[in-house]
N, C-alpha and C positions, 0 to 999 in steps of 0.2 A: 504493500500500500504506500509506504513512504517513498519507495522507488518510483512509483507512478506519479506521485505528487511532484517530486523533484524533476522528473522528465517533463511534466506539463509546464512547470515554472520555467525550465530551461527553454522549452519550445516557445513559450510566450515571450520571454525576454529576447530570444533570437529574432523572432518575427517583428518585435517592437524595434529592435536595432535595424533590421532589414528595411522596414518601412521608413524610418527616420533617415537612414544613411542614403538609400537610393532615392527617396523622395527629395532630399536636399540636392542630390546630384541632378535629378531631373529638373528641378526648379532652376538651378544654375544654367543648365544647358538651354532651357527654353528662354531664359533671360538673355543669353548671348544671341539668340535668334530674334530678340526684340519682342518676345511673347511673354505675357505676365507669368510669374513663377507658379501661381496656383494651377495653371493648366498643366505644367510639368508634374506637379504633385499628383494630380488626378490621373494623368497618363501613366505614371509609375504604378498607381493603385490598380489601374486596369491590367497592366502587365503582370502584376504579381497576385491579382485577385481572381474572382470567380470566372471572369471572361478571358483570363490569360493563363499564367502558369499555375494558378490555384494554390500558391503558397499560403495565401490568406483566404480561408473559406468563411462561410457564414458563422461557424462556431467561434472562430478567432475574432471576427468582427464584433460579435456579441461580447467577447472577453474584453475587447478594447472599448466598449461602449462608454465606460466612465470617462475616458480621455476625450471622446467626442462631446460629451456633456460639458466637460471642463472647458473645451475650446469654445463651445457656444456661449458658456457663461462669461468667459474672458472677452469674447467678441462683443457680447451685449454690454458688458461693463465699459469697454472702450468707446463704443458708439454712444452710449448714454453720456459719456464725458464730453462729447461734442455738442450736446444740447444745452448750451448756456442760456441763462435767463435773458440776457440782452439780445441774443440772436432770436430766441423764440418770440420775444415781444416785438422786435423789429420786423420779423418776417412771418408773423403768425397767419396773416391772411393768405400769403403766398403758399405756406406749408399746407394749410387746411384745404384750399382749392385743389392744389396738385395732388395731395394725398387722396382725396375723395374720388377725383376723376380717374387717376391712374389705378385705383383699386376697383372701383365699381365697373368701369368700362370693360376690362377683361372678364370680369364676372358675368356680365350680360352676354358678351360675344361668345364665350366658351359655352355657356349654358344653352344658348340658341343653336349654335353649330352642332354640338354633340346631341342635344335633345332632338332636333328636327332631322338631321342627317342620320343619326342612329336609328330613329324610328322608321325612316324610309328604307334604310338598308336591311334592318333586321325585323321590322314589323312589330316590335314590342315598344310602343310609345311610352308606356308607364315606366318601364325600367330605363329606357333611354333618357327620359327627363330627370329621373332620380340621379342617374349617372352624370347628366349634364349639369345639374344644379350643384352637386358636390364637387365636381371637377372645376366648375366656374368659381366657387368659393376658394378652392385651393390655388387657382390661377392668380388670385389677387395677391398672394404672398410673395414677397421679394426677399431673397437671402442676403443678409448683411455681410456674411463672412467673406465671400469671394470679392464682392464690390469694395468693401473697406480695405481688404488686403491689397488690391490694386492701387487704391488711392494712397495707402501708406507706402507702398513700394516706390511709387513715382513722386512722392513728396508733393502732393497737389494741394493747392489752396486757392480759394476764390468762390464766386457765387454758385457755380455748378457743383463744386465739391461740398459746399455748405448745404445746398439743397438736397443733394443725394444722401448725405449722412442723416439729415433730418427726416427724409422720407422713409429710408430703410429702417430707421429706429422706430418710427411710429406705425409702420405698415403692418407689423406683427399683430398689434391690437385690432386694426381694421380687418385683417384676414380672419381673426377669431370671431369677430362680430358677424361678418358675412357668412362664415361657416355655420354659426348658430342659426341664422335665418334660413340658410339653404337646407340644413339638416332637418329643421322643423317642417319646412314645406315638403321635403323629400319623404319624411316619415309619414306625413299626412296622405301622401300619394299611395303609400303601401299599407297603411292601417288607419283606423279611425279612433285609436286609443288616445283621447285628449290628455290624460294625465301623463302618459309617457312622452307625448310631444312637448308638454310643458317642461318636463324634466330635461329633455334634450335642449330646449331653448334656454333654460335657466343656467345650465351648467357652464357654458362658455362665459356668461356674465359673471358668475362666481369665480371662474378661472382668472379673468382679467382683473377683477377687483382685488382678489386675494394676492395676485402677483404684484400689483402696484403697492398694496399695503405692506407686503413682505419686503419689497425693495426699499420702501421708505423707512421702515423700522431698522433694517440692517444698515441703511445709510446713516441714520442718526447715531447708531452705535459706533460705526467706523469713523464718523466725523469726530466724535469724542476722543477716540484712540489716536487719530491723526494729529489732533491739536496737542495731545499730551506727550507724544513721543516725536523725536527728530531723527534718530538713527535710521539710515536707509534700510538696513536688514530687518529692523523691527517693522517699519512701515510696509515693506514688501510682504512680510509674513502675515501681518494683520489683514492686508488687502486681499491676498490670495486666500487666506483662511475664511474671510467673509464671503468671498465669491463661492467657495466650495460649500460653505454652510447653507447659503440660500439655494444653491443647486440641489443639495441633499434634501432640504426642507420642501422645495418645490416638487421634487420627484415623489416624496412621501405624501404630500397633500394633493398630488396629481394636478398641479397648476403649471402655468407657463414659466419655465425657468429663464428663458431668454428675456421675456418682458420684465421679470423680477430683477435680473442682472442689469438691464438697461435703466430701470428705475434707480437702482443703487448708484450707477454712474452719474445719472442726472443729479441726484441728491448731493453727492460728493463734489461734483463740478461747480455747483451753485452755492453750497454752504461753506465750503473751504476752497475758494477759487485759487488762491496762491499755492497752498500746499498740494492741491489736487494735481497740479501740473507735474510735480515731482513724483507723486504716486502713480499717475498714468504712465510716465516714462519708465518707472521701475517695472511695472507690470508688463508693459510692452516688450521690454528686453527679456523678461523671464519667459514669456509665453511663446516664443518663436518655435521651439520643438513641438509644442502642443498644436500649433497651427498646421505644421507640416503633416503631422500624424492625422489630423482631422481630414484634410483634403485627400490624403492617400486612401483613407478608409472610404471616402465618398466614391472613389473610383473602384475600390476593391470589391464593394458589395454589389455591384451591378452584374447581373447574369442575364445576358440577352437571348439565351437559347430557348426560353419558354414563351417567347412572344409569338402570337398567332397573327394571321393577316388582319382579322377584324380589329384586334387590339392595336395593331400598327396603324390602321386607318383612323381609329379614334385618337390615337396619340398624335397623328399629324394634324387632325382637327384641333386638338388641344393646343398644340404649338402655334398654329395659325391664329387661333382666337386670342391666346395669351399675348403673343408678340404684337399682334395688331392692336389689341385692346390697350396694352401698356403704352404703345407708341402714340396712339390717338388720344388717350386719356391724359397722359403726361403733357403732351403738346398743348392740348386744349386748356388744361388747368393752368399751365404756365402763361398762356396768352391772356386769359381772363383775369389773372392776378397781376398782369403787367410785370412779370419777372424779366430779368435781363435777357437780351437776345441769345446769349450763349446757353442759358437755361432752356429757353424755348426750343432751340435747334438741337441741342445735344443730350438733354435729359432723357429722352426715350431710349437712347443707347445704353444708359446706365442702370436700367431697372429690369433687365432680363433674367439675371441669375436667380436660381431657386435652389434650396438645399434643405436644411434641417426642419424649418417650420412646415414646408410643404409635405415633406415625408411624414412628419409627425401628424399632420391633419389627415393624410391618407391612411395612416394606421388607425386613427380615431374613426374615420369613415368605415374602415373594415370592421371595427368593433360594433358600430351602430348597424351596419348592413352586411353581416357575414354572408359568405357564399360568393356567387359569381360577380355581383356588383362590387363588393369590397375587394376581392382579389384583382379585378380589372383595374380598379383605381390605383392600387399599390403598384401594379406593373407599369401602368401608364406614367404615373408620377415619378417612379424611380428611373425609368428610361429617359423621360424628358428632362428630369433634373440633370442627368449626366450631360445631355446635349446642350442644355442651357448653361451649365457650368463650363462647358468647353467654349461656347461662342460668347458668353456673357463677359468674362474678364477682358478679352481682347477688344471688345466693343467699348468697354469702359475706358480703356487706354486710348482708343481712337477719339472718344468724346472729349476727354480732358486735354488731349493733345491739340485738337481743333479749337478748344476753348482757351488755349494758352495758359493753362493752370499747372502744368508739370514743373516741378522744381521750385515752386514758390513757397513751400512750407518747410524750409530748411533752417535748422538750428545752428548755433555756433559749433556744437559737437559734430554735426554732420559736415560742416565746412572743414573743420580741423581733421576729421577722419578721412575725407575723400580728396582734399586739396593737396597740391604739390607746390614746392618752392617756386617753380617757374610761373605759377599762376598768381603769386602775390609779391614776387620780388620786384624791386626797382630795376628795370631792364637797361636803363641808361643813367646809372648813378654818376655824380661828378667824380672823376678820377684825378688823382694827383700823381704826376710823374716823380720818380724818386730823386731826380735832380732839379726839381722846381724850387725856386727861391721862396724865402719866407714871405716877402711882400706879395708875391703872386698868390701864395696860398691864402693869405689873409683876405685878398681881394675876392678869391673864390668863395670864402666863408661868407662874405657880405652879400653874395649873390645867391646863396642857397640856404635852406632851413635845415639841412642835414646836421646831425651831431657827430657822425662818424664817416670817415672818408678813406676808401681803399687806396693804397699806394701801389703803383704798378711800374714795371720797366717798359722798355720800348716795345716789347712783344705783348704787352698787356697781361703779363703774368704777375700774380700776386707777390708783393714784397713785404707788405705790412699794413698797419692801420694808423691813421692820425685822427685824434679826437679833438673836439673844440676845447675841452678842459685841458688836454695835454699841451696844446699850442699856447693856451693862456699862461700856463706855468712857464713855458719856454720864454715867452716875451717878458715875464716878470723877472726871470732869473738871468737873463743875458741882455747885453747891449750890442751884440755883434750884427744884428739885422740880417742883411742879405748875404753875409758870409755863411749863414746856416742854410742847408738844403733839406728837403723833405726826408731824405735818407738818414739825416743825423738825429732826428727826434721821433721817427715813426716807431710804433710799437709792434712787436711780433704778432702774427695772427695765431690765435689759440686753436681754432678749429674752423674748417670750411665744410660746405655742403655742396651737393650737386643739384642741378635743376629739377631732377625727378625725385628728390628727397621728399617724402610725405610731410605735410605740415605738422602732423602730430609729433614726428621725430624732430622737426625744427623747434617746436615748443619745448620738447624734452631736453634738447641740447642747450637751449638758452637758459633753462632752469638749472641744468646740471653744472654748467660752467659759470653760472651767475654773470652772464654777459648780456649786453643790449643790442648786439649786432651779429650778423653772420654773412661773410662773403659767399657768393654763389659762383663756383668755378666749374670748368669742364675737367676732363681727366688729365689734360695737359697743364692744368693750373692757370688757365687763362680766365680772366674775370668775365662772367656772364650776367651778373646782377648783384644786388645787395639788399639785405633785409634788416630793417631796424625793428626791434621788438614793439615799440609804441606804435609805429606806423602799421605794423602787421595787425595789431589789435584793432586799430582804427579802420583798416580796410575791411576786416571781417565784420565789424559792427555796421559799417556803412552798407556792406552787401546785404546783410540781413534786413536792414531798414528799407533798402531799395526793393527787395523782394516783397516785403510786407506792403509797401506802397503800390507796387505793381499789382498785387492780388486785390487790394482794396479798390484800385481804379477800375477793376473789371465789373464792379457792381455791388 
């Protein structure tokens, strides 16, 4: 018995490592092809899952289910953090109009397409309309995971990004309400039991209310802990622990954990706005492996061999109705709310992805309507979720690229991490020849605001450094004037860097040697540029401010 348990644990750990390792590789390969990484994660999931090599079967996916729940909780928490009070107040009309139209339009289109066409094809109008109503409600749901992952990957900022995050955060609740209405009507088509119908209608309302209340209570507790403690490790532990707690409670109470986690993020972002930025950054850094595993499992659990031709036809109708409904509804809602042009044009491309919520509603539909209807819904939703998760993220990238919002949400840490010396150095610094007279050097000082000047020979190779403070001491200590040349009082160069030296290494070198400057040379020691510490900090700050202004100018 012990041997079997150890074997199972080893197998699960191996598959966990397999999913994370190859999922990450797939993401990096797709990124090099200019395709969002989440598509690579899903592709690897297909390769090692039910439709591929079958390393990860249904039983293993069930074993990993807690990780998927954790990922959804983290995603909900992070998206909730984007819904700040000032944004909601400023754009409330815009959000409400777009939210309603982009949710209700696909609901209507899918219901009619599946209900009417299914009845004509199969002759069973009652079952076809039940199927159409339930699929229509599920069609309204939009997955926040893949969409927000693309926005995060490409560091987007602007009106389109803001609108997308707001819509996908609120869309979950709308989908639950529509599903409540659809399931009530569908149940009335199959039975006349009014009490049962009332219970079906009331349960989603209980689910939404309970999820929000749970998120608020957890947020108040976490707010108290965030204000009390400052250590990063403790903040991260309490934050992750709170997310896990509300996920566990939500599962126990059978309420929507994603909505509860979103509410938690909203509470923290608005009650402790300054400290919340640190908390969200810590959680984001911690959750990367969980994201990878989540998307790998989305691909792994798809098994396409059980699809029949009628189910494929219904799936095509579902896709047409959902994509068309989202596009028409989002565009119309943006127009009547007078949203910026970029939102009107490109928002429809950002709302196609589906995942956890849609699959969860399909399982709930299977519970309410067991048998052929329930099984058909699960197969259609699972298959179309895969297709939408493949085409959705690239279209999000296209949209934010066309809207000009890529790369506008960059922090100082991002710049330091990704930048190189050649991007920030002074490429034409004032150079002092080693035989230059003191009077000429002083004249150069008067024409420049630099504090440090590289000294070079005739071939522009580094010979030393002259500082403003050093030359001041020279003037005070001597009377010989032009008899002194630059070579006589230059200081030796402590350390040099190359143009491709990463900026984070530049910062480390400046700190390590306690210096304020760094010459940038090639391998032959010829001067290519010059970096002063204060100017470097100023350039980074200026770049961040410029990106923020650029994002704000978009609308």
